[in-house]
C-alpha positions in Angstrom: 89.1 102.2 116.0 89.9 102.4 119.5 91.6 99.4 121.5 91.2 98.3 125.1 94.4 97.5 126.0 95.8 96.5 129.5 97.3 99.6 130.7 95.1 103.0 132.1 94.7 106.1 129.5 97.2 108.9 129.8 98.5 111.6 127.8 100.3 111.0 124.6 103.7 110.4 124.9 106.0 113.5 125.2 108.3 114.3 121.6 111.5 113.4 123.5 110.8 109.5 123.3 113.3 108.0 121.2 113.4 104.3 119.9 114.4 101.5 122.2 118.2 100.3 121.3 118.4 96.6 120.6 121.5 95.1 122.0 124.3 93.4 119.7 125.9 90.3 120.0 128.0 88.1 117.4 126.8 84.7 118.8 123.8 83.9 120.8 122.1 80.7 121.6 118.3 80.4 120.7 116.2 81.3 123.5 112.5 80.2 124.8 109.7 82.7 124.8 111.3 84.9 122.0 110.4 85.8 118.3 112.8 86.3 115.6 112.6 89.3 112.8 115.0 90.1 110.1 117.3 93.0 111.3 116.6 95.8 108.3 119.5 98.1 106.7 117.8 101.5 107.1 117.0 104.3 109.3 115.7 103.3 112.8 112.8 105.9 113.4 109.3 106.3 115.2 106.6 107.5 113.0 104.3 110.0 114.8 100.7 110.1 113.3 98.0 112.7 114.5 100.7 114.6 116.8 102.3 118.1 117.4 105.7 117.9 116.3 108.3 116.0 114.0 107.1 113.2 112.1 109.8 111.1 112.6 112.2 110.4 115.2 115.5 108.7 115.3 118.1 107.6 117.9 119.4 111.3 118.2 115.9 113.3 117.6 114.0 114.4 114.5 114.9 112.5 111.2 114.2 113.9 107.5 111.7 111.7 105.7 109.8 111.6 102.5 106.6 113.4 103.0 105.2 111.1 100.4 105.7 108.0 102.9 104.9 109.8 106.1 101.3 110.3 104.0 101.2 106.6 103.0 101.8 105.3 106.7 99.2 108.0 107.7 96.8 106.8 105.3 97.2 103.1 106.3 97.0 103.5 110.0 93.7 103.4 111.0 93.6 105.5 114.3 93.7 109.6 115.2 96.8 109.1 116.8 99.5 106.9 117.0 103.3 106.1 117.5 104.9 103.5 115.2 108.5 102.1 115.5 109.9 100.6 112.4 112.6 101.0 109.9 112.9 103.3 106.8 114.4 101.1 104.3 116.2 103.2 101.1 116.6 101.9 98.1 114.0 99.0 97.9 113.4 96.9 95.0 110.4 94.4 94.6 110.4 90.7 93.4 110.6 90.5 89.6 108.6 88.5 87.5 109.7 86.5 84.5 108.5 87.5 81.4 108.6 86.0 77.9 109.3 88.4 74.9 108.3 88.6 71.3 111.3 86.1 70.3 110.2 83.9 73.3 113.3 84.9 75.6 112.8 84.7 79.3 113.9 88.1 80.8 113.1 90.0 84.0 112.0 93.5 83.9 114.1 96.1 86.1 111.9 98.0 88.3 112.6 101.3 90.0 113.9 101.2 93.6 111.8 103.6 96.4 111.8 104.0 100.2 109.4 102.2 102.1 108.5 101.7 105.6 108.5 98.6 107.8 106.7 98.7 110.8 107.2 96.1 113.9 106.3 97.9 116.9 103.5 100.2 118.1 103.9 102.4 121.0 100.5 104.4 121.2 97.2 104.5 120.0 94.6 107.1 120.5 96.5 108.7 123.3 97.0 105.2 125.3 100.5 104.4 125.8 101.7 100.9 125.3 104.9 100.5 126.7 104.2 98.2 129.5 102.1 96.1 127.2 104.2 92.4 126.4 105.8 92.9 122.8 103.4 90.2 121.2 100.1 92.2 122.6 101.6 95.1 121.0 102.3 93.4 118.0 99.0 92.1 117.5 97.7 95.8 118.2 99.7 96.6 115.4 98.6 94.3 113.0 95.0 95.3 113.5 95.9 99.0 113.2 98.3 99.1 110.1 96.9 97.7 106.8 100.0 96.9 104.6 100.6 98.4 101.1 103.6 98.3 98.5 105.3 101.5 100.4 104.3 100.2 104.1 105.0 97.0 105.2 104.4 94.9 108.6 107.9 93.0 109.8 107.5 89.5 109.3 108.3 87.4 112.6 108.2 83.8 113.8 107.8 82.4 117.0 109.6 78.8 116.6 111.7 77.4 113.9 114.1 80.4 114.6 117.6 79.0 113.4 115.7 77.6 110.0 113.8 80.8 109.7 117.2 82.6 110.4 119.0 80.4 107.6 116.0 81.4 104.9 116.4 85.3 106.0 120.3 84.9 105.1 119.4 83.1 101.4 117.1 86.4 100.9 120.1 89.0 102.0 119.6 89.6 105.3 122.8 89.8 107.1 121.5 89.8 111.0 118.5 88.9 112.9 117.0 90.4 115.9 115.6 87.9 118.9 113.1 89.8 121.0 111.4 88.4 124.5 108.0 88.0 123.5 107.1 89.4 126.9 109.0 92.4 127.0 107.7 95.9 127.6 109.5 98.8 126.0 112.0 101.0 127.5 112.5 104.5 125.1 116.0 105.4 124.4 117.7 102.5 126.4 119.5 99.5 125.0 117.6 96.5 126.2 119.0 93.3 126.7 115.3 91.4 125.6 116.0 92.6 121.7 119.4 91.4 120.8 120.7 91.4 117.0 122.4 88.6 116.2 125.2 87.7 113.9 124.8 83.7 114.5 122.3 82.3 116.3 122.9 78.8 117.7 121.3 75.8 119.1 119.4 76.1 122.5 121.5 75.4 125.5 121.0 72.1 127.0 120.1 72.1 130.6 
């Protein structure tokens, strides 16, 4: 499927492209026009679909990743070529279902842990670079491009109720959250203050 974007079509982005780095902060007041995402524990990578060169690229260059997982990401990406940004999450375990044995005792079945990829941004699709496209529009393209599956996820986010959702994420085991300006472009390889990794999210500042 071809997407119409608000930038001119051009050559594919180069293999030297590196992920944009978020700025870490201990405390941050809730900001308007920002989204909130969970801060996954794992390996940050760009996944390069349908392109020559490395499949996974991190902050410092190519990253080794499972071929089976790359094949799953490629199968769920509905484009000839694309560059996705996200996290390789190791040791993932699905939610356990409560079961009952023959004696009527309740138990949860242990499930094997595995590696998954959780995508949260899209930098290029079918040769069209999206770096100057606002974050929320890039996310909408990503949601139309990638079909979630057991091993390939779309990172959830909210645009309101940020502090309340931060408490929900903390209850799910996430230690930090990411606050992102929804109008921000993407700056490959740079540390951008438009993306903040936050330990504690405070109420909005009073004017």
